[in-house]
N, C-alpha and C positions, 0 to 999 in steps of 0.2 A: 504493500499499500503506499502511495506517496505520501510526502508530509503534508501536502494539501489537503488531499482525502483524509487522512487520518485526523487532522486538526479539525475539518468539516463533520468527520463522525463524532469527535470529543464535544464539539460546541451543540451538535444535535442532539446528543443524550443529555447534555446540562439543560437544554432546552424542553426535552420530555419531560425530565424529572419537574422541573420549575413549572410546567404548565398543568402536569398531573396535580400537583398541590393545589393551585389558582382554581382549575375549571371542576375540583371536586365540589365547589360549591354550585355551580350551573347542574351540573349532574344531579344534584340533591335539592334541586328546587323543589318538585313535587313532594319529597320526605319533609322538607323542610316547612312546606306549606300546612301540611296535615300534621306534622309535631306540634307547630305553634300556633296552630288555627288561623291563618293569616289569609285575607282577602287578598285577590290579585294586585290590588294596588299596594299592599304591604309587601307581597312577594316582590315586587318591582323596586322597594325602595331597599330590599337587602341586596339585588343585583346592582342599583346604583350606588349604595353605600361600599360596596366591593369596589367598584369602579372608581370611585370618589380618592379612596385610599391609594390607590393605583396611580392618579391621576396627578393628584398634588405632590405627589413624590417622585414623578418623573425629571423635572427639571435638576432638582437636588443630584438624583441618582446620575443624570446626563452629566452634569457638572463633576461627579466625583470620577466617572470613565474617563473623562477628558484630562483631568488633573491626576488620577491616580493610576490610571491604566486599568485594562478589562479584567486581567486575572483576580486580582486583589477583590473586585466589586462584584463578580461573578461568584467566588469563593464565599464571601460574607451573605450575599444575598440568597443563596440556596440554604444554608443554614437558617436565616430567618424566616424562608418561605416554610422549612420544616417545624419549626416552633409555632409559625401563624396557623397552622392548617391544624396542630394540636389544640390551639387557642379555641378554634370552633368547636372542637368538641365537649369543651367545658362549659358551652352558653347555657346557661341555666333560665333566660328569661329573653323576650326578645331586643329588649336594649343590650345586654349582653352580647347577645347573638350580632348585633349592628357593630358593636366596636371591636368584636373579633374579626369578622369579615373585613372591617376597614383596614385593622393592621395586616391581614393579609394580602389585602390589595398594595398596600405600601410596599412589604417586602418585594411583590411580584415588579416593583416598577424597576428593579436594576436589569429585568430579563431583556428588553430591546435597546434602550441603550448600549449595554456590552457586549450582547452577541452581533449586533450590527458591526460594532467597531471591531468585533475578533474576525470577521469576515473581511473586512476592508484591508485590515493589516495582513491577513493570511491568503488572500486569493486574487488572481491576475483578475483585473477589469473585464476581461472578455469574457469570465466565466461568472461576473458577480451576480446577475438576474438568477441564474441557476441556483448558484450555492447558497444565496438568499432564500430563493425558494425551497431548497433541502431544509435549510435550518428553521424555515417556518413551517415545514412539516413537522418538526418537533412541537408546534403550538396544537395543532390539531391530534397528533398522535396522542400526547399527552393528555388534552382533553377526552378522544375516544377511549384512551385506557381509564380515565377515570370514571366515563360513565360505564364503562363493564364491570368495574371492580365497585364502584358505590351502589349501582342500582342491583348489580348480582349479589352482593353480600346482602344488601337488606331485603332481598327476595326470599332469603333463605330463612326458615322458621326459628325462631328464638335467637337470631344476631341483631344486635342493635343496628339502627340505621347510621349512624356515624362510623361503622367499623372501617371502611374504605378510607376514611382519615386518616386513620393509622398506618395503613398500608401505606399512603401516598406520604407522611413523615418519614417512616422509614426508607423508601425509596431516596427521598431528599438527601437524607444522610450517608447513604451508599455512594450515591453518585458524586456527593462533595468528596468524598475519599478519593473516588477514581479521579475527578476533575483535578484535583489539585495535583496528582502526580502524571497526568495525561497530557495537561495543555502546557505549553513551553514556550519560553520567550515571548510572552506578551509583550504588549507596548507599556513603557513605563509611564505615560502621560507626560503633563506637563511639568509636573512636580508640585503646582499648585492648585486650588481651590478658586475657580473665578467665574462670576455670573455671566450666564449664556448671552451672546450679543443677539438677544431678541431683536432690535431694530434692523441689523444686518440682514439677519433671517426674513423679517418683515418687507423688507426691500427687493427681495427675490420674487418677482411676479409669478413665474413658475412653480415656485414652492409654496408659494401662498395658495394658488390655486388647487394645486396639488391636494394640500393638506384640507382645504375647505371640502374638495370632493369625497376625501376619505371620512370625513366628518359623516356625512349623509350616509354611505356606505356601512362604515361602521355602525353608525345607529340601526341599519337592518341585522347586521352581524349579530350583535351583542342581544336584541330582541330577539330574535328567531332562535340563537341556543338558550336563552333564559326561558322561554315561553313553549319550546318544543314538547317538552314530557309532559306537561299539565293540560296544553292542547290535546294531544293525543291521548292523553287517558279520558279528559273529560268529553271532548266532542266527538273522537272516532272511537270510543269505548275500545282501545287499546291498553293490554296491560302494562305496569309498570317496566316490567323488564323488556317486554319488545320495545317500549318506549324508548329504554335505556339503550337498546342495540340500535334504535332508528339515528339516535343522537351520535352512536360511535360510527354508523355506516355515513352520516353527513359530515364527520369529520374526515373519514379515510377519503370520501370524495373531495372535500379540500385540500388534503393532502396531495391528489391526483393532480389537481388543478395546479397548485403552487410548483410542482416540479414541471408539468407539460407546459403551463404558461409561461414560466422562466426560461426555458428551454427555447420555445419559440421567439421570446423578445430575444434574446443573446443570438439569434441566427438571423433577425430583421434586417434588411440593410439601412445604413443611415444612423441618425443617430439613436441610440440606444433608449433614451428617456423618453422620445417621441413614439418610438415601437411600443412600450410599456404601456404609455397612456392610451396608445389607440386600442390595446386588447382590453385596458379598464375600461373604456367606454362601450365596449360590446358586452363586456361582463355584466355592468351595471345595467344595459337594456336588459338584457336577459334575466335578469335577478327582476325586474319590474315586471316584466311579463309572468314571471312564474308565480311571484306573490299575488299579481290578479287571479290566476288559476287556481292558487290553493285553496279557498274557501268552496270553491266547486268540486273540488277532489273529496268527496265525503266517502269514498269507500277505503278499507284499509290500506292496501296494498297501491292504490293511486296516491294516497296521501303520503304514503313513504316512499313513493317514486318522486314525487314533486320536490320533499324535502331533500333527497339525494341530488338533486340536479341543482337545487337552491344551497348545498353544501359545494358543489364544483364551482358555483358562480360567484358565492357572496365571500366565501372562505378563500376560494382560490385567488383573490386580487391581491391579499397580501403581502407575499413576496414581490411582487411585482412594485408595490408602493414603496416598501422599505427600500430595495434595490434603486428606485428611481430618487428617493430622498437622498442617499448617499451619494449619487453621481450629480447631484444638483449644490452640492457644497465641497468646501476644502477639506481633507481629510481629518484635519484636527478641529473640524466643527461638527463630525458625524455624531458624538454624543448627544450635542446639544440638539441638533439638526434632528436627529432621532426622537428625542424627548419631546419638542415641540411638535411632529408629525404624531408621534403616540398620544399626546395630550389632547390633540385633534380627533383621532379616533374616539378617543375615552370620552370626550366632552359630548357626543351624541349619545351615548350608553348611560349619562348621567340623568338625560329628561326623560328619552324616549320609552325605554323600559316602564316607567310609571305610569307615562301617559297612555301607552300602549294597554296596560292593564287597565286603565280608568275606561278606555274606551271599551274595551272588552267587558268591564263590569256593567258598563251601559248599555251597550248596542251589540254584545256579543263578539267572539273571535273574527268574524268575516270583516266588521267596519275595521278593528285594527291591522288585518293583513291590508286592506286597502290605504291607510295609511303610509305603508312600507313601501308601497307602489310609489308614492309621491317621493320618497326620500330617495329611492334609487335612482328615478330619473332625475332628479337634481344632482348628485352623484355623475350620471353621465354627462351632464352639462359642464360641471366643472372640470374634470376630467378631460371633454373636448377643448378647454380653453388651454389646458397644458399642452395638447397637440398643436394646438396654433402658436402658442410660445415657442416651442422649440422645434418648429419647421424651418 
């Protein structure tokens, strides 16, 4: 195995473990809803609080990556994720639960700035889209694994609903030990912590259009994954175990999309950012069409098939998105730029899941899915702006 492949494999393993911890909460939404007797709106608050912790700590973690280097931040971050996921298991009230998921989200803020910086340091530019797509597979692989473990264990008689969280924490501790030995020669960073140059990033028009488009498409991503299990169990009468398998299938399709679309973008002629943006326009339009069709797919297999295709389109864009971010800024700004881009992604998730839950409480799930149609179309519009800026 070449050094580049080995390094990408190590980064991928780290991302899988981190995502298993973070996405355990998404996999457990149905269990949390029943365990704490939550309304759909309150369940949306859990998802938003998790995302709020993630979002508020992105810029500090981005600055830490640029100043201290990625290896130290990744090692400490995975340990913090292990303790964070254990904190969720201790929740004895709704308020305690919100505090625990906030802390877990804050720990996950180490992920994108550090792994993006690691790819930039270790992978040639000609393979960056593919490498970041593979790295992003760690997100969906971890999320899919958490769905299988959390719902699979909870479906067994006599097993507590939070058993999967202990498995996630154990995996994080094991991977931390392996990563500290397997990741070599990381960047040292600038040696100083500095406030990110937000004004300079804001002056990059293509970057701004990219992250605004990301806001809208990520809003559909977080909402879909957060409500998939409750929707299938309540509206399509699918068991929680099968719903968990469907969520895992969605993540597998997302992984397939990230690798396939990343490889395609690297092979397109001309400016690679423009090629990535063109593919993202198509994916956003496909997502809008699928969200429109979803309420009409009331048969079990049809609903599962639509969600699988949504996994391909909605989750498949993130590798292209992060690759574009790293190519629109200087190498020593990757941590801060990634923090800004991921903050934009998360901002949609702060507002839209509770809005979706409110609409679903009042008018049913069908009306909520229609809201996501609009957001996907807006994403296509802004990604189209990136295409024009990089022409």
